[in-house]
N, C-alpha and C positions, 0 to 999 in steps of 0.2 A: 504494500500500500504506500501511498504518498501522503504526507502530512503537509497541508497548506496553511500558512499562517501569515499574519501581517505585522510589520513593525511601523515605526513612525514614518518611514520614507519608502518602504518596499513591500511587495507581496513576495514571499519566499516559499520554498518547498524543502522538504527533508525526507529522505527515504531510509529504509531500515539499515543499510550498510554504513550510514553516517554521511553520505554525500548530500550536499545541499546546494542551493543556487537561488537566483533571483528570477522571478517570473515577470515582473513589471515594477515600475516606480510609481509612487503616489505623490500627488500634490498636497493632499491633506491627510491626516491620520484617519484610517478607516478600520472598522471592526467586522470581520467576516462572520456572516451568519449562515451562509449556505453555499454549497458548490453544486453546480448543475451536474446531472448524470453523465453528460458527455465530456465533462471536465474542462470546457472552454469558457465558462462563464461563472463568475462568483457574485453573490449578493451580499452587500455590506450595509452597515450603519455608520453614518458620520457622527461627529460630536454634537450635531444639532438634531440627532435622532431621525434623520432623513434616510430613506432607503435608496441605495445606489447599486447599479449593476455595471460590472466591469468585465471585459473580455480578456482572457489570458491565453498564452500559447504554452501548452504543456508538452510539446513535442520533445524537448530536451529531457525533461524528467521521466517521461514514458520510455524514451530511448534507454536511459540509465536503468530503469526498472526492468525492462526486457533483457538488457545485458546482464543484470544481476541474477535474473531467473534463468539465464541461458536459453531464452526463447529466440534462437538465432533466426528463425523465419521472420519474426516481427522485426528483428534488427535489420535484416536484409531489405525488407519492404520499406522501412523508414529511411534507409540509406538511399534507396532508389527514388523515393517519392518526396523526400523532405530536403530542405536546404539546411543541412546540418554542418556542412563543411566549414571549418574554422579552426584557428589555432587552439582555441580553448577545448574543443571536442577532441582534436588530435592529441593534445597534451593529456586529456583525461584518459583516452584509450591507452596511451603509452604508460601512464601511471598505473592503470589497473591491469596491465599485462595483456592488452589486446592490440598490439601493433598491426596484426594481420587484418583486423577489421578496418582500421584507419587506412590501410594500404589500398582498399578497394574503392574508396571515393576521393582520394587525394589525387589531384592532377599535377601539381607542381613537381617537376622532375627531381629537384634536389631533395624535397621532402619525401618523395617516394623512395629515393635511394636510401635515405637514412632509415626509414621505416622498414624497408626490405632487409637491410643489414641487421636491424634489431631483432626481427623475427626469423632471421636465418634463411631468407628466400634469395639465394644467390642468382637465380635466373632473372627475377625481376630487377635485382640490384644491377646485374650486368646490362640489361636493357636500358635502365635509367642512366648508367655510367656512360654508355655509348652515346646517348643523346646529349648528356651534359658535357662529356669529353673534357674534364678538368683533371689535372694531375692529382689534386687532393682526393677526388672521388676514386680514382684508380688506385691510389696508395691505400685508402681505407678498404677497398674491395680486395686488394691483394692480401692485406693482413687478415681479414675475415675468412677469405677462401683458404688461406694457409692453415687457419685454425680448424677448418672443416676437412682439410686434406684434399681439396679439389685442385689438383695439380694443373689441369688445363686453364682454369680461370686465373690462378696465380701467374702462370706463364704469360697469359695475355695481358694482365695488369702490368707486369714488369716490362713487357715489350712496349706497351703504350706510353709508359713513363720513361722509357729508355734507361731503365735501371740495370745497366749491364753487369755490375758487380753481383747484385742479388740474383740475376738471371743465371750467371755462370755458376754461382754456388748452388742454385736450385738444380741445375743439370748435374752437378757433382753428386748431390745427395740422392738424386733419383737414378744415377748411373747412366745418364744419357750422353754417352761419349761422342756420338755423331754431332749433336748440337753443340757440344763443348768445342769440337773442332771448328764448327762454323763461327762460334764466338771468338776463337783465336784468329780466324781470318778477318772478322769484323774489327777486332782490336788492331790488327795490322793495317787495315784500311783507314781506321781512325787515327793511326800513328800515335797510339797510346802504349808505350813500352811497358808500363806497370801492369796494365790490363793484359798485355801479351804474356808477360811473365807469369801472372797468376793463372791464366788459362793453360799455359804450358805445364805449370806445376800441377794443376788439377788433372791434366791428361797423363802425366807421367812422361812427357816428351822431353827427354834429357837433351837431345840434340838441338831442339828449338830453344831451350833455355840457354844453352851455351852460345847459340847464335845471337840471341837477344842481348846477353851480357857483353858479348864482343862488340855488338853494334853501338851500345851506349858507352863503350870505353872502359868497362869493368873487366880488364884482361885478367887480373889476378883471380877474381871470382869465377870467371869463365874457365880458367885453367883448373882451379880446384874442383869445379863441377865436373869437368871432363875427366880429370884424373880419378876422382872418387867413384865415378860410374863406369870406369873401364873404357872410355873413348880414347884409345891410345893415340890415334892419328891426330885428333883435335888437340890433345894434350901436348904432343910434340910441336905442332904448329904454333900453339899459343906460347909455349916456352921460348921459342925462337923470337916471337914478337915481343915478349917481355925482356929478353936479352937485348934486342935492338933498342927498346925504349929505356934501357938501363934501370929496369925495375927488378928488385931481387925476387927470385923465384920462391913463392910461398911453399912451406913444407906441409905435407899431409899428416894429420894426426892419426895415431894408431886407433884402430877400431872404427874408422869412418865407414858409414853404411849408406846405401842408396836411399834417397828420399823419394818414395813413391806414395801416391794417394791411396787411402784405404778403399777396398772394394765394398760397395753397398750390399748388405745382406739380402735386401729385397729391391729389385729393380722395378720402378714404377714410372717408366719413361713417358707413356701416353695415358696411363690410367690413374684414377684417383685412389686414395686410400679406401678400403672397403668400409661402407657405411651401413648402418641399420636402417632399412626402409620402413618408414612410419607414415601414418596418415598426415596430411597437411592441415587437418583440423576440421571440425564440423562446419565452421563458417565458410571455409573454402569449398567444402563439398556442397553446401547449400547454394553458393553462387554458381558452381559448375553445373548443377542440375537445373538451375533456373528457379525463379521465384514461384512458378506454378507448381513445382514438384514438392514444395514445402508443405508439411502437414497443416490442414486447415485449422486444427485446434490451436496452433501456435500463432495464428494471425488474429489481431484484435481489430475487428471491423465494425462491430455493433456497439451501441452505448452501454450495454450490460457488461461487456468485457472491459470497456474503459473504466466503468464504475468499479469493477473488481480490482483493476490495477490501482485506482486511486484509493481504494479501501472501502470498508463497509460504512464509514461515517457519512458517505454521500447519500445513503438511504435515509438517514435520520432527519433530513430536512426536505423530503420530497413533497410534503404537504405543509403549506404555510399555516394551516389551521392547527396542526400539531405543535408548531413552534410558538404561535401567539395565543393558542387556546389554553384551556384549563388542564391541570395535571390529571392523569387517569389513575384511579386507584384499583381498578379491577385487574390486578396482576395475577397471572396464572402461574402458580408455583409448582404445579404438577402434583402427583400423588407421592406421598412418602413411601419409600420402599425399605423394607427391613433387609439388612445385608449382613452376612457373617463377617466378622473381623472389623466392623465399623465402630464408630463412636470411640469409647475409651480404650478399645482394644486395637486401635489403628497402629500401623507399623511406623514407628517414629524414625526408622532407619531409611525411609524412602527419600527423605529430603536432605540427606547428608551431602555436604560439599567437600569433595576430594581435590579441589583445586585443579591443577593442570592435568591430573590423570584423567578426569572426565573429558576434558577437551581432546586429549590424545585418543581416548577410546572413540569419541564421536568422529574424529578425523579419520580413524581407521575404518569405521563403518561407512563413511562417505566414499572412501576409496573403493571399498568392496562394491557398494551399490552402483557407483558410476560405471564400473567396468562390467557389471553383470548384464548379460544379454545383448551386449553391443557387438556389432560385426566389425567395427573399426579397431585396428590394432593400436593399442596404447603402449608407448614406450615405457619401460620400467623407470621408476623414480630413482633419482640419485641416492646412493647409500648415505646413511647418517654417520657423521664423524664419530669415532669411538669415544672421544672425550665428552661428547654431548650425552652419550648413553651413560657414562660414568656418573655424571651429575644427576641424571634422572633416576638411576637404578640403585643408588647407594645413599645411606644416611650417615656415612662416615666423612668427617672433615678431610681426611687424607685423600679420599677419592675425588672430592670436589677441588681440592688444591691441585691434584695431579691433572685434572681437566682444565685448569686455568680459570675455573669459576671461583675466584677468590672471594667475591661478595657473598655467594651462597655458603662458602666454607666459613666465613666469619659469622654469618647468621646462625649456622649450625652450632658453632662454638658458643655463641651467646645464649642460645636456647638450652644447650646441653650442660655447660659448665659456667655460664654467666660471664664470659670473657667480654671486657669492655676496652682493654688496652691491647691493641694488635701489633704495636710496633715491635715488641720482642719476638713475635712470631713471624715477622715479615721474611727474614732470611730462611727460616725453616720451610715456609710455604713455597718460596722461590726454588729452593733446593729440590723439593718434592716434584714441582712442575718440570724442572729440567731433568731430573733423574729418571723420569718415566719415558723419555724420548731418546732415540738413538738414530744415527745416520749410517746407512749401509752403502758403501761405495759400490758402484757398478762397473760397467765397461768403460774403457778410456773415452774421453770426450762426451760422456753421458752424465747428466746430472745425477748425484746420489739420491737414493730413496730414503725418505724419513719413515720411521716405524715407531711403534710404542711397545713397551715391555709389559706383558701381562703376568698375573700371579701364577697361573698354570694353564694347561691346555683346555680345561673344561670351564674356565672362568674368564669372562670378558672384562673383568675389572683390572685396574692397573697394578703393577708391582711397584710399591713405594720404597724409597731409599732409607726410611726411618725403620730400623729393625730393633726388636726387643734385645737381642744379644748385643747389638752395638751400644745400646744405652747401658747395659750391664757392664760392658767393658769400660765405658766412660765413668761408671760409678767407682771402679777400682782406681782410676786416675784421681777422682775427687777424694777418695779415702787416703791416697798417698799424700795429697796436698794437705789434708787435715792432720795426718800424723806428723808431717814435717813443719807444722805451724804456719803454713802459708794460707791464712784464713781468707784473704781476699780472693785468691785463686780458687780455693775450695768452694766458697759460696757461689762463685761464678759457674763452676762446673756443675754443682748441684742444680742451679737454676736452669742451666742449658739442658740438663736431662729432663727437668719438669716441662720445658717448652717443647720437647720432642714427644712427650707422652700423649698429648691429645691427637697426634697424627700417627699413632701406631695402628697397625692392622694385625690382629692376633686371633687365634682360635678361642672358643669359649673356655677351654680348659686353662688358658693362659691369662685370663682376665684377673684372677686373684693375684698372680705374680706381678701384673702391671700395677695394681692398687698397692701392693706391698712396696714396690719400688717408689711410687709417688709418696707414700707415707714416710719412707726412709729419708727421701730428699727433704720433705717438709720438716722433719725432726732435726735434721742437721742444719738446715737454713735457720730455723729458730734458735738453735743452740749457738750457732756462729754469730747471729745477731746479738745474743746475750753476751757472748764473750767480747765482741768488738765494742759493745756498749760499756762493758766492765772496764776495759782498758782506757776508755775515754773519760769515765767519771772520776772525780777527785774526792768524793765522799766515800770513806772506807766502809761504812755500814751499808751503803747502797751497793758498793762493789761486792760485799759479802752476799747480799741478797741475790744479785745476778749470778754469782758463781754457784750458789745453792740451787737456783732454778735450772741452771745449765745441767746440773747433775741429774735432773729428773727427765731430761730428754732421752728418748729411746735410741741409744747409740749402740754401736758394736762394742762387745765386752772389752776389747783392748783399748778402745777410745774412752769408754766409760771409766776405766781405771785412771787414765790421765786426768779426766775432769773431776773425779772424786778426790784425787790427790790434791788438786789445786783448791777445791772448795774446802776440804778438810784443813789445809794449812791456813787459808784465809780466816776460817772460823776460830781456829786456835790462836792466831795472832790477835784477834779482836776480843779474846777472852770469852767467847761464846762456847763454853765447854760442852754444854748439852748438845748443841748443834754439831760440834766437832766430833763428839763421841758417836752420834748417830751416823755421821758420814764415815767415820773410821770403821764402824761395824759393817756398813754396807760394803766397804772396800775389802775388808778381811773375809767377808762371806762369799766373795766371788772366786771361782776356781782359777781365774787368770792371775790372781795375786800370788799363787804358789809357783808361777813360772820363774825361771832364773832371771829373766830380764826385769821382773818386777820385785826382786828381793829387797832392794833398798826402800821401795814404796811400802812394802809390807812391814819392814822394820819400823819405819817412821809411823805408820798407822798404829802399830802395837803400842808404841810409846805415847802417842797422842791419846789413845783410848785409855791407857792406864792413868795418865795425868788428868784427863778430863773427868774420869770417874771419881778421882779424889777431890776435885774442885766442885763439880756438879752444879754450876751456875752459869747463866748467860748474862754478860755485862750489858749487852745492847738488845733492845727489843726490835726484832725484824718481822716482816710480813711473811711468815713461813710456818706451816704446820705439817710436819712430816707424816702425821697420822691420817691426813685427808688427801684424797686424789684431787688433782687440779690440773688445769691447762694454762699455759702462759699466754697472756694477752699480747698480741703482736705489736700493738701500739703502745700500751701502757708498760709493758715489760713487768707485769705483776701477775700473781696467780689469780685465776678465775676458778673458784671451787664449784663443785657440781650443783650446789644449791643456788648459785647465782645465775642470773640471766646473761646470755651471751648471743652473739651472732657468729655464724660460720661462713667460711669461704666455700662456695659450691664446688670448687675445683680441688684445692689441696686440703680442705678441712680445718684450716687455722681458725682459732677462736679469738674473738675480740669483744670489747664491751659494747652494749647496745647503742651508745651514742655514735659509734663509728659505722653504723649501718649505711649501705649504699656507697661507701668509699671503696677505693681499690685496695685489694689485699696487699699488705707490705711484704708478705713472704714470697708468694708467686709473682706478684706484680702485674697480673693480667685480669683477674676475676673481680667481680663486684660482691662485696660482703652482704650477707643477709638475703640474697636472692634465692628463691626456691626454683630449682631446675630439675631436669630429668637425671642428670649425673653423667659421668664419663662414659662415652660409647666408643669402644675400640674394636668391636667384633660385629660382623653382620649376621 
């Protein structure tokens, strides 16, 4: 249908696909009350409440409706009988992908040429190019014909523009040595030594090359060419000429080989590349058969069918009495029918919106329906790029990053783990994108082929460069930096591992291992933040608190011994003997304290415990209760006990005080605190 409406200055139309336009201009504002059944008259009211009647031309909008509904018979009739030719209609047809329709009623030769090239009709394009006869047209025709593999058209285009270099190369690639020999003679007649030499090189005619070099005075090059290719007589003659000219005789290099052109694998001297024969389209067939052969139901000849095109609203104003009369209350609502599954038992799932998936299914159904029962052969559609399928068929951020769909990957990360700061992940996503692509070299002088790396033969999803084992290996590097006291390097390594975890692709059985790895990194980053804060603070009591909190991070036993030793000594120096005794007991209770490497720490812990038990007092009050479980707040660096309220990072699980909600987590640096999300997704 067509929606006709008025503005302050125009009467306009709008159709279902979003196209719109102007039907006529207005001198004064009018309000449309009725559209005539044949669609050429509208009845309006002006601001003085006077009835006015205006005529409109709906040919353009009916043409667009017929084109939208693919009623090609009506389109052909309107092309033949209406004066639609104009740049606006031509531009519209090109924009909507119907250049072949515009081609049938455009008379300007240059415009016909451009439209024929756009729709791939080389026959019409050649006819127009012959009539226009301009080098620009012939060049464009040659480029397009080369894309189609139409060798005769390419040859004719090069001949018309006298593009001898491209013509010679075309004959070389198609293996047409006879015409290459003619090109050599033409170059000789044109007295173009460079073109002569090129054609002789393409032909593999060594004697001709020696002759050309000698004629242009390049005796040394002529001698080298003759001697390298075994032309002994010419080489001796040229050596004497060089001696007479007092030019030193050039020496031949070892391993010099004959320079001959490659032989084409497939000779296409007079034939084009094989092409798939397809129909020229329903529009072309309708024109070829004539307008009388078009099905009658596609032609809109009577007012009822015009009314149908304009929409059912045209019937609403057929009777003026209905418009200006009283409202009718005798509405027929029909009989109520009892139906199983109705009312409260209705299926709520029928109106679910699945987004783009519904559109894809509808598109698939359209393709099936359009080809069903048709006698016209339809060429197969171009295949979908694998990277497009990755983003459509996977809910993993790694697959979206591999496809280059970085925006959708970021949206997934935000929904799954609440990521709001993507800057630290930028390098990882770029590495994943580049890591899924490879280049396969082919034959010499042939462009290499690009390919993608897949996970396995049965899976069409990409193989990503972020592997769980690689992150575990990097964990060892982070451990080594921690043991060596390089805390800045260690915290950087732990965070880099955390930035790689959202892009892992693992099996279901490995999900637990991934979460354990993330928790290890979180604990170490929090502990390192405490230690670095402890070294910066000048308050010894606060430094003691930070050291004690560090000892409650879940570290490796060998690392926990080091942390407990530091916290124990700090508590003992501040005369907090109860705290020191507690830490000493924890250290002595660890099996690692019995190792030879930790003998000195065990000895010190034994003495601290003995002395602390004798004193049994804490000199300073600190915010620490060893009997209660707590999490360290990442911002406050203070314990948050289980009974206290807190907000968590949806990615790493770090706890913070409620007032820090919606801020970026200081541990991972990428997720938003307090956001409820689905959680980490690393397996499909």
